[in-house]
Residue, then its C-alpha position, 0 to 999 in steps of 0.5 A: m287179315n294182315e300179311n303175317d297171319q295169312e302167311f302163317l295160315t298158308g304155311m299151316v295148310q301146306q304142312l297139314d296137306e303134306s302130313i295128310r298125304k304121307l299118312v294116307l300113303e302109310e295107311h295104304a302100305l299098312c292095309t296092304k301088309l295086314g290084309d283086307a280081313r284084318v283091316q275090316e276087323l280093325k275098322e270095326f274096332w276103330d268105329q266102335t261097332l264091336p260088341s263089348n264082350e268081343e272088344n276086350d278079347f280083340k284088344r288083347s289080340l292087337d299086334y304091333w302093326d295093328k296098333i300102328l294102323i290105329r295110330t295112323w287113323a288117329h293122326l289122320r283124323r286129327a290132321h283132317n280136323s286141324r285142316a278143317e279148322v284152318g280153312k274155317t279160320f281163313m274163311k272167317l278172316n276173309s269174310k271180315l274184309 
């Protein structure tokens, strides 16, 4: 792995780690704001465990903060997946040495 590649990947790791930290803090604040009961309902929706007949009604009940929490979960998932991919890339490049 050349030095530029290593610097690029290291920078990505740092940015992704920082993004994940910020998103976790945002998630915690939103969960506190929404309350345990509503967060549990949103988790069931997010995990797609709601019965289909309830899902449509639930979607109509979503307010601004509910949608922000769901967006935060989506960003967290994407950041974690990206972080894992960068880690795999590091491992592949280092194994070729």
